[in-house]
Structures are given as structure tokens and as C-alpha cells.
FILUMLUM-960925 format. One record per residue (C-alpha): x, y, z. Coordinates in steps of 0.5 Angstrom, whole numbers. Layout:
<pts>
PT       x       y       z
PT       X       Y       Z
...
</pts>
This chain:
<pts>
PT       x       y       z
PT       0       0       0
PT       3       7      -2
PT       5      11       4
PT       1      18       4
PT       6      24       2
PT       4      27       9
PT       6      21      13
PT      12      21      10
PT      14      28      11
PT      11      27      19
PT      16      21      19
PT      22      25      16
PT      20      31      21
PT      20      27      27
PT      26      26      32
PT      29      19      31
PT      30      14      38
PT      36      16      41
PT      39       9      40
PT      39      11      32
PT      42      18      33
PT      49      19      31
PT      53      25      34
PT      50      32      32
PT      56      34      29
PT      58      28      25
PT      59      30      18
PT      62      25      12
PT      62      24       5
PT      60      17       2
PT      60      13      -5
PT      55       8      -6
PT      52       3     -12
PT      47      -2     -13
PT      42      -6     -17
PT      35      -6     -16
PT      29     -10     -19
PT      24      -5     -22
PT      16      -7     -24
PT      12      -2     -27
PT       4      -1     -27
PT       1       0     -34
PT       1       7     -37
PT      -4       5     -43
PT     -10       1     -45
PT     -10      -1     -52
PT     -16      -2     -56
PT     -12      -3     -63
PT     -14     -11     -63
PT     -22     -11     -64
PT     -25     -14     -58
PT     -19     -15     -54
PT     -16     -10     -49
PT      -8     -10     -47
PT      -5      -6     -42
PT       2      -3     -44
PT       8      -2     -40
PT      15      -2     -40
PT      17      -9     -38
PT      20     -11     -31
PT      28     -10     -31
PT      34     -10     -27
PT      37      -3     -26
PT      44       0     -24
PT      45       6     -20
PT      51      10     -17
PT      51      15     -12
PT      55      21      -8
PT      52      23      -2
PT      54      27       5
PT      51      25      12
PT      49      31      17
PT      48      27      23
PT      41      24      22
PT      40      27      16
PT      43      25       9
PT      43      28       2
PT      45      24      -4
PT      46      25     -12
PT      44      19     -16
PT      45      17     -23
PT      42      10     -26
PT      41       6     -32
PT      35       1     -33
PT      35      -3     -40
PT      29      -7     -42
PT      23      -7     -47
PT      15      -6     -48
PT      10     -11     -45
PT       3     -11     -47
PT      -2     -16     -44
PT      -8     -18     -40
PT     -11     -23     -35
PT      -9     -29     -40
PT      -3     -27     -43
PT       3     -22     -43
PT       8     -21     -49
PT      14     -17     -49
PT      16     -13     -56
PT      24     -15     -56
PT      25     -12     -63
PT      26      -5     -60
PT      30      -3     -54
PT      26       2     -48
PT      32       4     -44
PT      31       9     -38
PT      37      14     -35
PT      36      17     -29
PT      38      23     -24
PT      35      23     -17
PT      37      28     -11
PT      35      24      -5
PT      34      27       2
PT      33      22       8
PT      33      22      15
PT      34      16      20
PT      28      14      24
PT      29       8      28
PT      35       3      30
PT      34      -4      27
PT      39      -9      30
PT      46      -7      28
PT      43      -3      23
PT      39       3      22
PT      32       5      18
PT      31      11      14
PT      26      14      10
PT      28      18       3
PT      24      23      -1
PT      27      23      -8
PT      25      28     -14
PT      27      24     -21
PT      29      26     -28
PT      28      20     -33
PT      31      20     -40
PT      27      15     -44
PT      30      12     -50
PT      24       9     -55
PT      26       7     -62
PT      31      13     -62
PT      26      18     -59
PT      29      21     -53
PT      23      23     -48
PT      25      27     -41
PT      20      25     -35
PT      20      28     -28
PT      17      24     -22
PT      19      23     -15
PT      20      17     -11
PT      19      15      -4
PT      24       9      -1
PT      25       6       6
PT      32       4       7
PT      36      -1      12
PT      43       0      12
PT      47      -5      16
PT      55      -4      18
PT      60      -9      15
PT      66      -7      17
PT      68      -1      13
PT      62      -1       9
PT      55      -1       9
PT      50      -6       6
PT      44      -2       4
PT      37      -5       3
PT      32      -1       0
PT      24      -1      -3
PT      22       4      -7
PT      15       7     -10
PT      15      12     -15
PT      11      16     -20
PT      13      20     -26
PT      10      22     -33
PT       9      16     -38
PT      14      15     -43
PT       9      12     -48
PT       5      16     -52
PT      -2      15     -54
PT       1      16     -61
PT       5      10     -60
PT       0       5     -59
PT      -6       7     -63
PT     -13       6     -61
PT     -13       7     -53
PT     -18       7     -47
PT     -14       9     -42
PT      -8      13     -40
PT      -4      15     -34
PT       2      16     -30
PT       8      11     -29
PT       8       8     -23
PT      14       3     -20
PT      16      -1     -15
PT      23      -3     -14
PT      27      -7      -9
PT      34      -7      -9
PT      41      -8      -5
PT      48      -5      -5
PT      54      -2      -2
PT      56       4       1
PT      63       7       3
PT      65      13       7
PT      71      17       4
</pts>
């Protein structure tokens, strides 16, 4: 169930438990990277085939990202660049088909603002809000789409590095146009759900 934006803002503003806090003067840079599995909601319902409705979306895909960030006590900011290559998928309750004749890739820039809100065993739990800017390449056509993503991030210290596990939900403009499909009965923004793992190291 998606987290309501007001709830996310309230959690960011709330003071984290003492056991999850770092010294107020703790400041440091970090580098990170990881991989995610991303799934998308449909953006268009195609009626191109008479009597047959098909939901059209970018196909599920792995996504890679690299990040540079800075920690300010319980707060943190990150600049992230990512890539996710895949195809177009169309389907209904009976069948799902991917069009592998053309690539549909996403290049992403995201700026995240996060705050640790709880301790979790040997790690800590953070909430991150990240505006996103995606460049989609579809059949040689470049399409720029703005959006936002909310993440829950669990980090666990492993010696000099941190293991980062995260779950995200996002919403952005649709990279697929009605003119790409033909006859349609529905059009909406692009919803996404992602689950990922990565590593982060201080500099």
C-alpha cells in the first residue's frame, strides 16, 4: 500500500529514537552503488485489436545505480545516476507479451533527502524522498519525464562498508504516448515498485 505523502513528511520531521541517532556533528561523504528489480504499472490500455484490451507498460527489468552523498547527523542527501534497459510489454489476465524488437531504456538522475527514523538490530532504518528526472529512449526517440520516489532504506554496517537494502515506490510521467499504440481507452502516469540491494562506503 503506497505511503501517503503527508505521512512521509511527518516521519521525516519526527525525531528518531536515541539509539538510532549519530552525534549531531557527524558529517561525512559516501559513495554507493547497487542493483534493483523494477516493475511498472500499465500506462495505456490498448484497443488496437478489436474486442481485445491489452495493458501496455515498460517491461520488468534490473536497474543499476551509482550515488554520491553526504551525511549530516541523522540527515543525508544523495545524488544518484542510474540505468535500466528493457522493452515494452503488453498483456491482460490471460497472456503477456514483450516486444523485443526495440529497446526501451531509462536513464535516471535523482536527488534524495533522507532521515534515519529507527534502529534495526545492527543497522538503521531511513525514509528517503527523491525527485527524479528520467530520460527514456524509445526507438531512437528521447523522452524526458519528471517524477518522484519514496524509499525505505535499511543499512547494516559490515566493517568499513554498509550493506544497503531498499524498497521504493515511484510516480512519473508516462514514457509511452497514445500515438505509439493507436486506439486506447485509458492513459495514466507511470507507477513503479522497486526492491534493491547495494553497498555504501565512506570517503
